[in-house]
DOVEXPA-91324 format. One record per residue (C-alpha): residue number from 1; x, y, z. Coordinates in steps of 0.001 Angstrom, whole numbers. Example, Ala and Ser with C-alpha at 12.3 -4.5 7.8 and 13.67 -1.06 7.14 Angstrom:
2
{r 1,{12300,-4500,7800}}
{r 2,{13670,-1060,7140}}
***
This chain:
590
{r 1,{-13932,-29463,-20643}}
{r 2,{-12123,-32695,-19813}}
{r 3,{-10367,-33267,-16506}}
{r 4,{-6994,-32795,-18196}}
{r 5,{-8140,-29473,-19659}}
{r 6,{-9244,-28280,-16232}}
{r 7,{-5920,-29273,-14686}}
{r 8,{-4024,-27576,-17500}}
{r 9,{-6148,-24427,-17193}}
{r 10,{-5621,-24159,-13438}}
{r 11,{-1877,-24797,-13718}}
{r 12,{-1472,-22317,-16554}}
{r 13,{-3445,-19604,-14746}}
{r 14,{-1417,-19990,-11552}}
{r 15,{1869,-20120,-13450}}
{r 16,{1108,-16999,-15485}}
{r 17,{-16,-15100,-12376}}
{r 18,{3154,-16028,-10496}}
{r 19,{5559,-15370,-13372}}
{r 20,{4023,-11964,-14129}}
{r 21,{4282,-10810,-10516}}
{r 22,{7820,-12104,-10066}}
{r 23,{8932,-10442,-13287}}
{r 24,{7166,-7209,-12327}}
{r 25,{8969,-7237,-8986}}
{r 26,{12316,-7643,-10682}}
{r 27,{11535,-4872,-13175}}
{r 28,{10104,-2642,-10414}}
{r 29,{6850,-2017,-12274}}
{r 30,{3227,-2561,-11197}}
{r 31,{2233,-6186,-11800}}
{r 32,{-956,-5152,-13605}}
{r 33,{1102,-3896,-16532}}
{r 34,{2040,-7524,-17202}}
{r 35,{-993,-9396,-15838}}
{r 36,{-3589,-7775,-18086}}
{r 37,{-1901,-8193,-21501}}
{r 38,{-590,-11660,-20595}}
{r 39,{-4049,-12810,-19535}}
{r 40,{-5582,-11305,-22657}}
{r 41,{-2995,-13002,-24883}}
{r 42,{-3436,-16334,-23116}}
{r 43,{-7191,-16092,-23541}}
{r 44,{-6788,-15341,-27245}}
{r 45,{-4360,-18219,-27833}}
{r 46,{-5990,-20936,-25738}}
{r 47,{-9411,-21935,-24463}}
{r 48,{-8350,-23619,-21230}}
{r 49,{-8103,-20529,-19003}}
{r 50,{-11421,-18909,-19906}}
{r 51,{-13239,-18618,-16565}}
{r 52,{-16663,-19307,-18059}}
{r 53,{-15378,-22646,-19355}}
{r 54,{-12973,-23468,-16551}}
{r 55,{-15278,-22539,-13655}}
{r 56,{-18628,-21776,-15234}}
{r 57,{-21389,-19689,-13708}}
{r 58,{-19770,-19837,-10254}}
{r 59,{-16945,-17521,-11326}}
{r 60,{-18706,-14326,-10181}}
{r 61,{-19202,-15759,-6682}}
{r 62,{-15525,-16688,-6457}}
{r 63,{-14579,-13211,-7640}}
{r 64,{-16737,-11617,-4934}}
{r 65,{-15172,-13704,-2144}}
{r 66,{-11674,-13132,-3504}}
{r 67,{-12167,-9371,-3595}}
{r 68,{-13466,-9543,-11}}
{r 69,{-10166,-11113,1096}}
{r 70,{-8251,-8383,-770}}
{r 71,{-10273,-5618,901}}
{r 72,{-9880,-7222,4333}}
{r 73,{-6119,-7157,3868}}
{r 74,{-6327,-3534,2697}}
{r 75,{-8412,-2650,5761}}
{r 76,{-5699,-4056,8021}}
{r 77,{-3394,-1338,6693}}
{r 78,{-5730,1567,7546}}
{r 79,{-4739,3280,10782}}
{r 80,{-7515,5595,11956}}
{r 81,{-4962,7716,13779}}
{r 82,{-3827,8921,10361}}
{r 83,{-7378,9851,9334}}
{r 84,{-7793,13018,11339}}
{r 85,{-8569,16657,10712}}
{r 86,{-8032,17762,7139}}
{r 87,{-7086,14267,5970}}
{r 88,{-10510,12957,6957}}
{r 89,{-12267,15898,5333}}
{r 90,{-10358,15598,2065}}
{r 91,{-10872,11832,1861}}
{r 92,{-14606,12350,2412}}
{r 93,{-14708,14931,-355}}
{r 94,{-12708,12749,-2724}}
{r 95,{-15140,9890,-2168}}
{r 96,{-18283,12000,-2582}}
{r 97,{-17206,14131,-5512}}
{r 98,{-15245,11316,-7123}}
{r 99,{-18260,9021,-7230}}
{r 100,{-20762,11721,-8213}}
{r 101,{-18732,13557,-10864}}
{r 102,{-17294,10411,-12469}}
{r 103,{-20706,8735,-12642}}
{r 104,{-22420,11759,-14148}}
{r 105,{-19587,12402,-16598}}
{r 106,{-19632,8844,-17984}}
{r 107,{-23425,8947,-18183}}
{r 108,{-23138,12157,-20197}}
{r 109,{-20588,10963,-22779}}
{r 110,{-21164,7187,-22791}}
{r 111,{-24205,6995,-25084}}
{r 112,{-22586,9207,-27723}}
{r 113,{-19177,7505,-27597}}
{r 114,{-20295,3889,-27579}}
{r 115,{-23803,3933,-29005}}
{r 116,{-25223,2425,-25830}}
{r 117,{-28363,3152,-23884}}
{r 118,{-28315,5538,-20929}}
{r 119,{-28957,2629,-18572}}
{r 120,{-25850,791,-19791}}
{r 121,{-23811,4018,-19654}}
{r 122,{-24932,4415,-16042}}
{r 123,{-23647,922,-15292}}
{r 124,{-20299,1729,-16924}}
{r 125,{-20127,5013,-15015}}
{r 126,{-20638,3325,-11661}}
{r 127,{-18096,619,-12485}}
{r 128,{-15458,3228,-13318}}
{r 129,{-15795,5222,-10086}}
{r 130,{-13660,2687,-8200}}
{r 131,{-9894,2757,-7957}}
{r 132,{-8530,304,-5418}}
{r 133,{-5487,-396,-3213}}
{r 134,{-4271,-3167,-5511}}
{r 135,{-3199,-588,-8096}}
{r 136,{-2780,2591,-6062}}
{r 137,{-551,952,-3438}}
{r 138,{2110,-426,-5826}}
{r 139,{2188,2812,-7800}}
{r 140,{2686,4908,-4668}}
{r 141,{5341,2535,-3390}}
{r 142,{7208,3057,-6642}}
{r 143,{6699,6843,-6755}}
{r 144,{7156,7516,-2993}}
{r 145,{5140,10752,-2690}}
{r 146,{4856,12729,531}}
{r 147,{3132,11016,3453}}
{r 148,{138,13380,3223}}
{r 149,{-565,12551,-423}}
{r 150,{80,8865,114}}
{r 151,{-2407,8660,2996}}
{r 152,{-5090,10480,1010}}
{r 153,{-4795,8240,-2026}}
{r 154,{-4555,4986,-59}}
{r 155,{-7643,5835,2009}}
{r 156,{-9578,6942,-1049}}
{r 157,{-8605,3901,-3081}}
{r 158,{-9478,1476,-303}}
{r 159,{-12815,3007,720}}
{r 160,{-14091,3727,-2775}}
{r 161,{-14018,16,-3699}}
{r 162,{-16867,-1195,-1460}}
{r 163,{-18837,2021,-2026}}
{r 164,{-18541,1666,-5787}}
{r 165,{-19423,-2026,-5677}}
{r 166,{-22540,-1369,-3596}}
{r 167,{-23642,1488,-5850}}
{r 168,{-22986,-750,-8835}}
{r 169,{-25337,-3344,-7382}}
{r 170,{-27945,-623,-6731}}
{r 171,{-27706,596,-10340}}
{r 172,{-27930,-2949,-11656}}
{r 173,{-31051,-3730,-9643}}
{r 174,{-32570,-394,-10647}}
{r 175,{-32080,-1373,-14286}}
{r 176,{-33207,-4952,-13760}}
{r 177,{-36388,-4196,-11817}}
{r 178,{-37557,-788,-13030}}
{r 179,{-35882,-638,-16470}}
{r 180,{-34741,2901,-15772}}
{r 181,{-32255,4781,-13647}}
{r 182,{-33883,6465,-10681}}
{r 183,{-31100,6462,-8132}}
{r 184,{-32055,9902,-6909}}
{r 185,{-35449,8707,-5746}}
{r 186,{-36008,7749,-2151}}
{r 187,{-36503,4077,-2934}}
{r 188,{-33047,3614,-4404}}
{r 189,{-31432,5695,-1660}}
{r 190,{-33146,3440,844}}
{r 191,{-31786,374,-949}}
{r 192,{-28269,1802,-721}}
{r 193,{-28627,2494,3007}}
{r 194,{-29980,-997,3602}}
{r 195,{-26939,-2449,1824}}
{r 196,{-24619,-351,3986}}
{r 197,{-26451,-1516,7106}}
{r 198,{-26165,-5183,6117}}
{r 199,{-22439,-4769,5511}}
{r 200,{-21919,-3017,8853}}
{r 201,{-23853,-5699,10743}}
{r 202,{-21827,-8385,9003}}
{r 203,{-18648,-6536,9868}}
{r 204,{-19631,-6442,13549}}
{r 205,{-20282,-10185,13485}}
{r 206,{-16894,-10749,11864}}
{r 207,{-15128,-8612,14465}}
{r 208,{-16800,-10606,17252}}
{r 209,{-15675,-13873,15661}}
{r 210,{-12110,-12595,15306}}
{r 211,{-12111,-11466,18929}}
{r 212,{-13270,-14924,19984}}
{r 213,{-10637,-16740,17956}}
{r 214,{-7669,-14401,18360}}
{r 215,{-8176,-13056,21877}}
{r 216,{-10322,-15535,23808}}
{r 217,{-8981,-18745,22278}}
{r 218,{-5537,-17150,21758}}
{r 219,{-4773,-19028,18569}}
{r 220,{-1209,-18910,17330}}
{r 221,{30,-17428,14084}}
{r 222,{-893,-20363,11822}}
{r 223,{-4322,-21091,13322}}
{r 224,{-4976,-17372,13775}}
{r 225,{-4372,-16773,10072}}
{r 226,{-6700,-19663,9262}}
{r 227,{-9357,-18151,11551}}
{r 228,{-9055,-14761,9843}}
{r 229,{-9434,-16256,6384}}
{r 230,{-12403,-18392,7411}}
{r 231,{-14103,-15475,9163}}
{r 232,{-13752,-13101,6219}}
{r 233,{-14994,-15651,3690}}
{r 234,{-17889,-16888,5844}}
{r 235,{-19118,-13423,6834}}
{r 236,{-18718,-11997,3321}}
{r 237,{-20565,-14935,1806}}
{r 238,{-23356,-14601,4362}}
{r 239,{-23745,-10882,3656}}
{r 240,{-23805,-11490,-106}}
{r 241,{-26515,-14100,371}}
{r 242,{-28621,-11567,2253}}
{r 243,{-27841,-8719,-158}}
{r 244,{-25555,-8535,-3180}}
{r 245,{-22023,-7119,-2728}}
{r 246,{-22499,-6223,936}}
{r 247,{-19753,-8707,1777}}
{r 248,{-17180,-6185,540}}
{r 249,{-18264,-3666,3161}}
{r 250,{-18204,-6350,5851}}
{r 251,{-14680,-7376,4831}}
{r 252,{-13229,-3894,5009}}
{r 253,{-15019,-3194,8314}}
{r 254,{-13500,-6345,9811}}
{r 255,{-10044,-5382,8586}}
{r 256,{-10239,-1805,9860}}
{r 257,{-11577,-2923,13232}}
{r 258,{-8851,-5543,13651}}
{r 259,{-6214,-2936,12779}}
{r 260,{-7487,-257,15164}}
{r 261,{-9092,-1960,18184}}
{r 262,{-6639,-2401,21016}}
{r 263,{-6131,-6040,21881}}
{r 264,{-6004,-7538,18417}}
{r 265,{-2346,-6533,17887}}
{r 266,{-2371,-7489,14223}}
{r 267,{1163,-7483,12800}}
{r 268,{2018,-4857,10208}}
{r 269,{3401,-7578,7995}}
{r 270,{1392,-10738,7416}}
{r 271,{3507,-12984,5177}}
{r 272,{816,-15584,4501}}
{r 273,{-1917,-13050,3833}}
{r 274,{380,-10935,1682}}
{r 275,{1264,-14004,-386}}
{r 276,{-2365,-15079,-610}}
{r 277,{-3539,-11627,-1690}}
{r 278,{-816,-11418,-4338}}
{r 279,{-1870,-14806,-5694}}
{r 280,{-5569,-13845,-5703}}
{r 281,{-4866,-10591,-7542}}
{r 282,{-2839,-12430,-10158}}
{r 283,{-5438,-15141,-10666}}
{r 284,{-8303,-12659,-10957}}
{r 285,{-6603,-10410,-13470}}
{r 286,{-5400,-13321,-15600}}
{r 287,{-8866,-14917,-15563}}
{r 288,{-10889,-11748,-16189}}
{r 289,{-8617,-10443,-18941}}
{r 290,{-8697,-13896,-20583}}
{r 291,{-12465,-13548,-20932}}
{r 292,{-12043,-10450,-23130}}
{r 293,{-11840,-11410,-26802}}
{r 294,{-9925,-9451,-29461}}
{r 295,{-13108,-9133,-31503}}
{r 296,{-14885,-7369,-28625}}
{r 297,{-12098,-4765,-28262}}
{r 298,{-11917,-3548,-31843}}
{r 299,{-15182,-1550,-31999}}
{r 300,{-14630,156,-28618}}
{r 301,{-10878,827,-28786}}
{r 302,{-10867,4418,-30066}}
{r 303,{-13976,5550,-28126}}
{r 304,{-12483,4096,-24931}}
{r 305,{-9225,5995,-25456}}
{r 306,{-11297,9175,-25796}}
{r 307,{-13111,8266,-22568}}
{r 308,{-9788,7650,-20781}}
{r 309,{-8476,11044,-21919}}
{r 310,{-11681,12657,-20643}}
{r 311,{-11427,10889,-17277}}
{r 312,{-7712,11618,-16837}}
{r 313,{-7524,15184,-18128}}
{r 314,{-10910,16578,-17086}}
{r 315,{-12838,14491,-14581}}
{r 316,{-10121,13521,-12094}}
{r 317,{-8466,16980,-11952}}
{r 318,{-11913,18490,-11377}}
{r 319,{-12608,16027,-8543}}
{r 320,{-9254,16768,-6900}}
{r 321,{-9675,20528,-7309}}
{r 322,{-13086,20534,-5630}}
{r 323,{-12059,18061,-2905}}
{r 324,{-8896,19925,-1876}}
{r 325,{-10231,23456,-2214}}
{r 326,{-9414,25542,849}}
{r 327,{-7288,22802,2450}}
{r 328,{-3694,22963,3625}}
{r 329,{-2083,21404,566}}
{r 330,{513,22750,-1820}}
{r 331,{-289,23236,-5482}}
{r 332,{1921,20283,-6285}}
{r 333,{114,18006,-3819}}
{r 334,{-3270,19043,-5197}}
{r 335,{-2118,18539,-8779}}
{r 336,{-640,15098,-8060}}
{r 337,{-3849,14044,-6309}}
{r 338,{-5588,14974,-9542}}
{r 339,{-3164,12809,-11515}}
{r 340,{-3734,9511,-9743}}
{r 341,{-6911,7520,-10358}}
{r 342,{-6070,4111,-11869}}
{r 343,{-8780,1475,-12067}}
{r 344,{-8250,-1992,-10634}}
{r 345,{-9635,-5341,-9630}}
{r 346,{-13024,-4208,-8252}}
{r 347,{-13844,-2465,-11525}}
{r 348,{-12944,-5628,-13425}}
{r 349,{-14864,-7915,-11067}}
{r 350,{-17960,-5678,-11073}}
{r 351,{-17957,-5555,-14864}}
{r 352,{-17559,-9323,-15077}}
{r 353,{-20377,-9855,-12583}}
{r 354,{-23025,-7582,-14146}}
{r 355,{-22284,-7432,-17883}}
{r 356,{-23570,-10909,-18717}}
{r 357,{-26870,-10282,-16940}}
{r 358,{-27380,-6985,-18746}}
{r 359,{-26651,-8675,-22074}}
{r 360,{-29406,-11189,-21292}}
{r 361,{-31819,-8286,-20740}}
{r 362,{-31157,-7229,-24332}}
{r 363,{-29923,-3734,-23475}}
{r 364,{-28177,-1886,-26276}}
{r 365,{-24417,-1788,-25736}}
{r 366,{-24351,-4145,-22736}}
{r 367,{-21835,-6439,-24447}}
{r 368,{-19359,-3539,-24485}}
{r 369,{-19179,-3156,-20691}}
{r 370,{-16385,-5685,-20059}}
{r 371,{-14183,-4646,-23034}}
{r 372,{-14537,-960,-22083}}
{r 373,{-13625,-1692,-18475}}
{r 374,{-10663,-3826,-19535}}
{r 375,{-9306,-1082,-21784}}
{r 376,{-9820,1613,-19142}}
{r 377,{-7925,-475,-16574}}
{r 378,{-5057,-1163,-18975}}
{r 379,{-4872,2425,-20192}}
{r 380,{-4992,4087,-16768}}
{r 381,{-2540,1677,-15153}}
{r 382,{-9,2018,-17969}}
{r 383,{-465,5796,-18182}}
{r 384,{-51,6410,-14469}}
{r 385,{2766,3883,-14140}}
{r 386,{4747,5676,-16840}}
{r 387,{3966,9230,-15777}}
{r 388,{3440,9182,-12003}}
{r 389,{7148,9241,-11185}}
{r 390,{8112,12110,-13516}}
{r 391,{4942,13980,-12534}}
{r 392,{5697,13626,-8819}}
{r 393,{9215,14921,-9329}}
{r 394,{8036,17792,-11497}}
{r 395,{5408,18773,-8924}}
{r 396,{7950,18324,-6108}}
{r 397,{5868,15864,-4134}}
{r 398,{8224,12887,-4521}}
{r 399,{10311,12157,-1477}}
{r 400,{13994,12184,-2360}}
{r 401,{15534,8736,-2527}}
{r 402,{17712,9281,502}}
{r 403,{17999,7663,3882}}
{r 404,{15851,9240,6583}}
{r 405,{17358,7719,9724}}
{r 406,{15883,7527,13209}}
{r 407,{18536,7311,15936}}
{r 408,{17166,5877,19171}}
{r 409,{19037,6921,22283}}
{r 410,{20127,10113,23984}}
{r 411,{23709,9447,25068}}
{r 412,{26164,12277,24248}}
{r 413,{28017,10187,21651}}
{r 414,{24744,9262,19907}}
{r 415,{23742,12934,19691}}
{r 416,{27166,13793,18285}}
{r 417,{26765,11062,15671}}
{r 418,{23348,12471,14724}}
{r 419,{24886,15931,14239}}
{r 420,{27575,14446,11993}}
{r 421,{24977,12641,9866}}
{r 422,{22950,15832,9625}}
{r 423,{26013,17759,8472}}
{r 424,{26389,15144,5731}}
{r 425,{23000,16221,4373}}
{r 426,{20656,13643,5931}}
{r 427,{17261,14364,7485}}
{r 428,{17971,12902,10918}}
{r 429,{15470,12314,13706}}
{r 430,{16184,11155,17247}}
{r 431,{14049,9565,19913}}
{r 432,{14762,9024,23577}}
{r 433,{12612,7959,26484}}
{r 434,{14143,9954,29354}}
{r 435,{13231,13606,29733}}
{r 436,{16828,14728,30235}}
{r 437,{17932,12932,27075}}
{r 438,{15137,14535,25067}}
{r 439,{16213,17949,26368}}
{r 440,{19798,17264,25269}}
{r 441,{18558,16359,21799}}
{r 442,{16568,19608,21580}}
{r 443,{19547,21650,22761}}
{r 444,{21715,20042,20080}}
{r 445,{19289,21233,17406}}
{r 446,{18390,17712,16264}}
{r 447,{14820,17009,15170}}
{r 448,{13142,15261,18096}}
{r 449,{10649,12593,17099}}
{r 450,{7265,12711,18766}}
{r 451,{6948,10874,22031}}
{r 452,{4943,7936,20706}}
{r 453,{7024,7377,17575}}
{r 454,{8977,4402,18874}}
{r 455,{5810,2976,20381}}
{r 456,{4369,3160,16886}}
{r 457,{7454,1480,15484}}
{r 458,{7201,-1397,17965}}
{r 459,{3434,-1622,17588}}
{r 460,{2800,-4738,15494}}
{r 461,{-241,-3091,13891}}
{r 462,{1483,-36,12425}}
{r 463,{4186,929,10008}}
{r 464,{6581,3762,10759}}
{r 465,{6101,6720,8419}}
{r 466,{8754,9261,7501}}
{r 467,{11635,6946,8496}}
{r 468,{13381,4330,6378}}
{r 469,{16271,3308,8641}}
{r 470,{16476,2823,12412}}
{r 471,{19643,2813,14515}}
{r 472,{19231,1572,18089}}
{r 473,{21918,3263,20205}}
{r 474,{20560,3229,23761}}
{r 475,{22563,2197,26822}}
{r 476,{20315,-842,27308}}
{r 477,{21675,-3638,25140}}
{r 478,{18701,-5906,25773}}
{r 479,{16323,-3150,24658}}
{r 480,{18359,-2620,21495}}
{r 481,{18314,-6333,20718}}
{r 482,{14612,-6849,21321}}
{r 483,{13582,-3644,19567}}
{r 484,{15631,-4599,16495}}
{r 485,{13531,-7752,16163}}
{r 486,{10174,-6046,16727}}
{r 487,{10806,-2925,14654}}
{r 488,{12267,-4736,11634}}
{r 489,{8952,-5574,9986}}
{r 490,{7494,-2103,10561}}
{r 491,{10163,-17,8836}}
{r 492,{10700,356,5091}}
{r 493,{14422,-112,5392}}
{r 494,{17187,-1587,7554}}
{r 495,{17321,-1734,11355}}
{r 496,{20698,-1746,13097}}
{r 497,{21767,-1878,16727}}
{r 498,{25001,-970,18406}}
{r 499,{26930,-4013,19579}}
{r 500,{26847,-5061,23254}}
{r 501,{30050,-5530,25288}}
{r 502,{31665,-8889,24597}}
{r 503,{31602,-9832,28264}}
{r 504,{27918,-8860,28535}}
{r 505,{25625,-11100,30568}}
{r 506,{22453,-9504,29253}}
{r 507,{19343,-11562,28896}}
{r 508,{19114,-11519,25106}}
{r 509,{21626,-9021,23706}}
{r 510,{24543,-11408,23096}}
{r 511,{22345,-14046,21475}}
{r 512,{19853,-12117,19335}}
{r 513,{20404,-11845,15607}}
{r 514,{20034,-8698,13577}}
{r 515,{22440,-6274,12000}}
{r 516,{25090,-4958,14403}}
{r 517,{26898,-1714,13660}}
{r 518,{30644,-1228,13193}}
{r 519,{31743,-4861,13510}}
{r 520,{33039,-6433,16678}}
{r 521,{35454,-3776,17937}}
{r 522,{33357,-606,18266}}
{r 523,{30714,-1858,20672}}
{r 524,{28561,471,22733}}
{r 525,{30738,1003,25804}}
{r 526,{33869,1470,23661}}
{r 527,{32179,4179,21587}}
{r 528,{30907,5934,24721}}
{r 529,{34302,5754,26444}}
{r 530,{36234,7015,23433}}
{r 531,{33830,9931,23002}}
{r 532,{34141,10879,26674}}
{r 533,{37939,10894,26283}}
{r 534,{37809,13307,23341}}
{r 535,{37224,11291,20186}}
{r 536,{34904,13039,17724}}
{r 537,{32893,12230,14607}}
{r 538,{34132,13827,11386}}
{r 539,{32661,14146,7887}}
{r 540,{34995,14280,4888}}
{r 541,{35041,13155,1218}}
{r 542,{34941,9366,1018}}
{r 543,{37555,9350,-1753}}
{r 544,{40167,10829,581}}
{r 545,{42430,8368,2423}}
{r 546,{41378,7594,5986}}
{r 547,{43815,9401,8296}}
{r 548,{45830,7313,10745}}
{r 549,{43926,6476,13913}}
{r 550,{40532,7209,12339}}
{r 551,{37868,4613,11636}}
{r 552,{35249,4800,8898}}
{r 553,{31736,4250,10263}}
{r 554,{29384,5290,7451}}
{r 555,{29387,6311,3827}}
{r 556,{26763,8829,2688}}
{r 557,{26439,8409,-1060}}
{r 558,{25971,11333,-3428}}
{r 559,{22349,10251,-3759}}
{r 560,{21778,10481,1}}
{r 561,{21907,6795,953}}
{r 562,{23487,5949,4307}}
{r 563,{25593,2769,4302}}
{r 564,{27216,1476,7504}}
{r 565,{30777,238,7128}}
{r 566,{32708,-2473,8943}}
{r 567,{35416,-4984,8152}}
{r 568,{32869,-7449,6751}}
{r 569,{30884,-4856,4758}}
{r 570,{33233,-2509,2916}}
{r 571,{31620,264,883}}
{r 572,{33715,1366,-2103}}
{r 573,{33720,5183,-2397}}
{r 574,{32448,7031,-5448}}
{r 575,{32708,10619,-6592}}
{r 576,{30628,12877,-4339}}
{r 577,{30303,10380,-1478}}
{r 578,{31002,11451,2087}}
{r 579,{32512,9373,4871}}
{r 580,{31635,9657,8568}}
{r 581,{34755,8898,10617}}
{r 582,{35461,8413,14292}}
{r 583,{38624,10310,15164}}
{r 584,{41254,9139,17632}}
{r 585,{41415,10048,21288}}
{r 586,{43710,13104,21763}}
{r 587,{47153,11964,22906}}
{r 588,{47173,14202,26010}}
{r 589,{43989,12557,27305}}
{r 590,{44678,10246,30269}}
***
């Protein structure tokens, strides 16, 4: 290819990846639904984005390092505090039975469906055991299942990627060196354990390097991000040089360690890394799908659809049934776990890495590996994207699309506000630091959040689960202001604070940004004073006129969304909406 062709290919690949993800975000659909067909179409219509021509034989190495960065980022989102008790046991079962049953099932039906040798079917079976956070995460974010189901599927999807990649390398080397599949023999088991050991050692080295750069040298955000990226790439590359695909294990070990070892304090949101990972995912899917030709899909299209139906309707439900047997899960949660196993980037990258080598060995059906994998990814992603939402609602595991507020503070007026919001149909939680305030919350019958919940919310390494709006109502204006800044990135929703007194001389409260409740008139001390003098919170239909002397504070929509109201943010009422009002002080009150 000429220099101009290379420049055009790179520009076109980046542009397609960006446009697909932006459009998917606007349409609220998983990006893979657009990336795969767009990449395939671009590959069919032009030659400039084919990775074998644009990059050459080095493409598989770039794929491996790119996937390592993706898995490192996924590892940063795994909080070991959520992997306890039954969750840990179920995830372990899902990994074991998912890998074993899927592999054996594809080995059983692959030769008959595709006319391939058992060795090639074994390679396809090991490729298809992986799922991955790049597809599971966006789907779950769209569906919003219960926290228990979400944790199970995120942990399974993240951990199965490196395991599947390592087992794929073991199967490939078993085929390449012995010309047969003998994974059950001690030799191959030993090879797998050696690969795990290499990945763990590499992960320990990476953690030490991160500790040196982030804690000892105390690099800032920009240089710290650069150090993370360099560490992951260098360690993953070193592990892959020692032993194929062990860099993926090292990457996820580094990410999990950085997320869970005290002292790293990794932020829950990492704008640069999130942007980089999104770009890498887009580039990989565009490039890999562009390498699939229309001619290669035609002979495997119908057999692959049969395989997808077998995996979706038989294999995955069987895996979920066995893994969740005897565990504290509802029938709906077990059924939804059995209806969520899309394939993603690691399956595509593994197929791209090994298929060409198996074709060179002259194995029957090896040329079908990449087209089969491509079709399975497309089919499962589209199927689950279209059906996961309705299925979750039918099985009653989807969280209702309503505001689940956390009110922070234990003043009497704040507790009264929480009771009013609860009477409007919201699932309200409260948190307070003082023992007497927590007792008042309990006596009022309000759900009291666990003691470390706000610590979790202000912890830069964790996201707050079960809450999608935070209202900071304590008597300490500086605390409210600072917490609103820290908590903002860790909550899937808005964070508001009650306004400080206008004459306040607090350290930061008068000067910190962030959303302030109720405009400039109803600041904290005014609300507290009016409540002490007899003013009360009322809930009434939002369509009714606001009585004289009353002020509208919130609107609770018919769908359960909580919208604060002030003079700069009016909320027009609709049928079925409720308004939370602050009544006037009784006239006989001094």
